N, C-alpha and C positions, 0 to 999 in steps of 0.2 A: 430469668438464669439461675442457676444454682448459685447460691451466696458463696462456697468455697471457691466455684470455677471463676466467678467474676472479681473474687479477690486475688487470683492468681495472674489473672487477664490483667486486671489494673496494676499488678508490681510489673508485669512484662511490659505494658506501657509505659511505665513510668523509665523502666531500665531502657527503652528505646531512645526516649528523651534523653536521659542522661548520658546515654553513651555516646550520642551524636554530637551534642552541643560544644564538648569540650574538646574536639579534635584541632580546634585552631589555636586556643589558648596554649594549649601542651603539644604543639604542632613537632616542637624540637623532641620529644620523646621518642620519635621514629626515625625523623628526617632533621637530626641534630646536623650531621656535616653539609645536608643540601642545603639548610636555610642558611647557613653561616657564609657557605659560597656563594648561592643566590644575591644574597643581601649585600656582601661585603663587608662584613661585621666581624667584630672580636667575641670572644669567650665572653667578656664581661658586657658587651653592649647586648649580647643575647641574653644573658640575667636581668640586663635593665628593663628589656621590655616585659619580663614577666613581675619584675618591681614596680613598673608602670599599673599593670593589671593589679596586682595586688594592692596598690595605693588606692585605685580606684573600688575595689573591693572592702576595704577598710572603711572606706566613706560610706559605703552603699548597705553593708549587711544589716544593721542595726534598723534602720529605715525601712528596708526590703523585710527584715522580719516582721517588723510592726504590721505593715501591709499585708504580709501574708496568713496573718492572723486575723484580718478582716475583709478578704476579698477571695473569690473562687479562685482556685489554684487555675483551671481550664484556661482562660483567657490568659494571664500571666504565662503560662507555660510554652501556649502556642505562639504567642508574640515574640518571647524571647527566643524561639528556636527559629522562625522566619529571620527576625533581624540578626541574627548570627551569621546565617550564609550570605546575607548582604552585604556584611562587614568582610567576610571571605573572600568576595567577589573584587571587593575595592582593594584589599591587600594583595590579591593576586596580580591586578592590572598595574599595581605602584611598585611595590618591592623594593621600598629602601628606608632606611632606619627611623628617618623622621616621621613618615606616615606610618610605619609600623608601630611606632610609640602612640600614635593618635589611635590606630585599631585596636591595639591591646587597652587602653584605656575604654573605648567604646565596648570592648567585649566584656569587661568589667561590670557594666550596664545591663548587657544582653543575657548574660549568662550568671550574675552574682548579686544582683539587686533584689526581685521580687522572685527570682527563677529558682534559686537554690533552696531557700527557707521553705517555699511554696513545695516543692518537691520533696524534702525532707518531712516535712509535715504531712504531706499527700501519705506518704509510707506509714507513718504512724497511727494514722487515721484509719487504715484499712483492718488492721487486724486488734487483738487484746494485748494487754501488757505482756502475757505470758509466752508470746510468739514473738516478740520485737527482735530478738537476735536472727531468729530464722528469717523473718519477713524484710530486714535490712540486708541481711545474706544473700537472699534470694534476689532483691532487688539490685544487688551489686553484680552477681551473675548474670541477669538479664544485661546489665550495663557493660558487663566486659565482653559478652556476645558481641552487641550492637558495636561497640568500640574497637574490637576486633574486627569486625566486617568494615567498617568504615576504614579502618586504615589498611587493611588487607588490599581495598578495592584502590584507596589512593596509592599504596604502593608498586600495585601491578600498572596502574595508570604511570606511574613516575617512570617506569621501566620502558615504556613504549618510546620513551626520547632518546633511547639509544645510545645511553650514557653521558648525554649531555644533561649536566645539573640543573641549570637555570630554567632548561626549558621543562624538564622533568619536574622540578619543584611547583612552577606554573600550574601543571596539568594534575599534580596531587592537590593542590589548595583547592582549585576548582571542584574538583570532584569528591574530596572529601569533606569539602566546606559545603557543600550541597544537600549534604545526608540530612543536615539540622533542618532543613526547609523541608524535604519530605518528612522528617518524624513530626513536623509540627502540622502538617496536613493531616498524617494519620490520627494525631491526636482530637483532632476535630471530629472525628468520627468514632474515636474508641473510648474518649472519656465523655462521663455523664455531665449534663447542665444543669441536673437536679439539686436543687439548694439542699435538701434534704440530706443527700449523701458527702456534703461538706458542715455540715453542723455538729458539732460536738456535745451532745448530749449525756453527760457522766455526772452529774449533779456537783461538778466543781465550778467554782466562780472564773465567769468571763473575763477575758482580758481587757485590761484597763490601761490607758496612757500612765498612770500613777505608779504603774506596775513595774516599770522601767528604773525607776532608781533603786526600788528594792532589790532587785535581779542585780544591779550593779553593786549592790554592798553585799550580796550573798555570796561568800567565798567559794561553796560546792560549783556557783558557775564558772568562776576562775578556774578552779583546780581542773574541772571539765575542759576547759578552753586549754589550758595547758598539755592535758592528756590527748586531746586530738591533734593539740600541735607535735606531739612526739610523735604519734601515729600516722600523720599525714606527712612526717618528714621522711619515714621511710617508704610510704607508699610511693610519693613523688618522686624520691631521689633514687630509686633503683633505675632510674632511667639515666644514670650516669654509667651504669655499667654499659650502655650502648656504645659510647664513645672509647671506654676502659676496653672493651673488647678490640675496637677497632685499633687505636694506638698501643696497647700494650700486650695483647696478646694474637694480633695480626690477624683478625678476622675480617672479611670484605664488608664493607658500608650496607650491601644487600643481604648478606646473612646475618650481618648484627641486626639490622632492622628486622626482618623475621623472628629472631630471638626476641627481640624486644615486643613485638605484637604478642607474643604469647605470654611473657614473662609480666607486661604491663596490663594486658587485658583477658587473654583468654585465661590466666589462672586466676582471674576472679570469678571462675565457674567454682573454685574453692570456696568462694565466701558464704554459701549455706552451710558448707563444713566448719567453717569457723562458728556459725550461727549457732549451728547443733550442739558445738562443743560448748558454747556459752549456757545455753538452755537446758542442755540434758546433762552435760557432764558435770561441768562446772558449777552449774545453778547459778552464775553470776558472770555476766559481761564482763567485768571487772576483774575477776580472778582468772578470766580465760586470757584478758589484755595483758597482765600483770606477767604470765606465763611465757606468752607469744614474744613479748618486749625482750625478756631474757633470751630466749630463743635467737630472736633476730641480733643481740648483740653479740652473740658468739658467732652466728654465721658471718656477720661482716668482720668482726675480729679476723676468721680463718683466712677470708680473701688476703688479708696483708700478710700471710707466710704460704701462701699457695707458692710451689716451685717456678723458678723461672722458666723452665723447660717444658711445663704442663701443656698439653696440645690445646690448639685452640676448642676443638670440638669440647672436650674435658672441661674448660674454663668456661665455655657457652652454658654448658648444660650446668654446673654447678652455681651460674647466677640463677638460676631458676628456682633455686632452695631457699634463699632470701627472698625471692619473689613472690615465691607460694606462701610463705608465712606473713609475709608484707599483706598480701589480699586477705587471707584469712582472718588477719587482725583488723585491717582498716574496714573489711565489709561490716563491721557490726560495731565501730566504734563509736556511730551517733547513738546507738540506743544505750550509752551511757547517761543520757539524757534522763532516759526513762529510770536507770536504776538509781540515779540520782536523787528522785523525788521530785521532780519538775511536773507541775501541772499540766496537763494536756493543752489547755487553752493558753498555756504561755512558750508552748514547743517552739514555733516560728522566730519568737523573740529570742528566746535563747539561743537558738540555733545562729540568729543572727550575731549576737553579743561571741558566741563560742568560736565563729567562721572566722572573724575578725582576728582572734589569737591564732586560733590554730590552722588556718592558712598561711601564716608570716614566712613559712619555710621559701613559699613562691618569690617572696622579695629578699628575704634575710639569705637563705641556704641559695638560691641562684647565684647571687650577686658574689657572695662569699666564695662558693666553689668555683665559679668562674674565675673570679681572681686569683686563688690557688693554681688554676690549671693554666693560668696566661703567667703566671709568675715561676711556677715550678715545673710545667710542662708534665710529662708524665707521671711525675713524682708527686704531683698534685692528688692523685686518686688515693694515695696514702693518707693524705690528711682529711679528705671526704669522707672515707670509710672509718676511720678511727672515730671522727666527729659522730658519725651516727652509730656507730656500738655502744658510746658513752650515754647518747641520748636515748638509747634501747634501756639502759640502766634506771635513767631519770622517768623513762615511762613506764615503767614495772612499779616504781615506787607511789608515783601520782595515782596509778590505777586502784591500787590497794587503800590510797587515800580515800579516793570517791566512794570506794564500797563501805568503808568505814563512817564515813559522814553520811551517806545516804541510810546507811542502817540506824545510825542514832537518829535521824530524822524521823524513822517509823515509829521510834520508841514511843 
C-alpha cells in the first residue's frame, strides 16, 4: 500500500476510535436536559459525575502514558473501546446517580488509562515533525465526523420515544454507546499488528522509568499542561451553549441538540484548517494558539452583550463562531508537545502528565459552572462566559511562553 495512503487511512481509523469512545463520558454535551431529567439529578450532581471521571483520569494518565510508551497501541485501543460499550449498557439499565458515579469512574479506566496516550502517540508516529499540526488536525476532523454521526444516531433514536425523556435517553445511551464496540471491531482489521510499525527509530534515547522525575521537573512540561488546560476548557465548555440556548434564548431542546452536534463535533472538520494555519501561515502551533485564544476571549465576551431580543436562530448561529475557533485551536493543541522539544520516545508519558492538568476542566469547571447555574439560574451563564473569556487571555500568554522556551531549548 502507498505510504501516504496508509498514513491517512491510519489517521482515519484513529479518528473513528476517538470519535466514538467519548460519547458516554460527555453525553451531557448533547443530552444535558434529558440526562438530568432521566436520572433525577441537579446541575451540580451532573458536574460531580464528570468530577469522578476526571479524578480517575488524574490517577491513571501517568501510568497509562508509561505503559503506552512500552506496548503496542492496537491491543490497548481495541480493549478500551469494547469495555466502554459494556459500561454504556450497564449505565442504561441502572440510570441512577450512585451507579452513574461508578460507571463514570469505570470510564476513566476504559477511555483515559492506556487509550488516550496510545492514541495521541500513534498520531505523532504516523508522520514527520514538520506535519504534526496538519496530522493532529486531520485526526480531529475524522474524530469530529465520527462523533457527529454517533450523536446524530443517538439523537434520532432518542426522538423515537415520542417525547418520553427517560425512554428516549435510554435508547440514546444504548445506540450511541454501542458504536465504540463497532469501532473496536473495525480496528482489529484496520490497524497493523506489525511491531516494526510501532517502533520509533529516530536516534533518540528510548524511554526509561528514570526519565519520569526529570520530566516532572521540566517547566516546559507544566507550561504545556496549563496551555492544554486553557484550550480544553474552551473545547469542552462550548457545551454550555446547549442549555444556554434553551434556558436563555428559547430554543427547543431538540433544535439546541442539533446545533450542539454541529458546534461540538462537525466543526471539528475545521481542525485541519487550524493545523494548516499553524504549519503554513504561522509556522508555529504556539503562535497560532496564542492568536486563537485572543479571538475566543473576544467571542465569549461578546456573548455577554448580545441583545435580549435577539432571535433564537441568530443566537444559535452566533454560538457556532466560538465553536469554530475552539475546534481549530484544540485540534492542534497536543502538537505543542513536539514544538516544546519533547523527544518522541517520551511522548506518551508527557501526554499522560499534561493530560492530568489539561483535563481538569472536566472536574473543576463542570462543578463550578454547575454550582453557578444552580445558585444564579440563567444569570450563571454570565459567570461562565466571563470566566472563559479571561482564560483565553491566560492561554495566549502561556502559548507564547511554550514557543519561547521551545526555541531556547533548540539553541
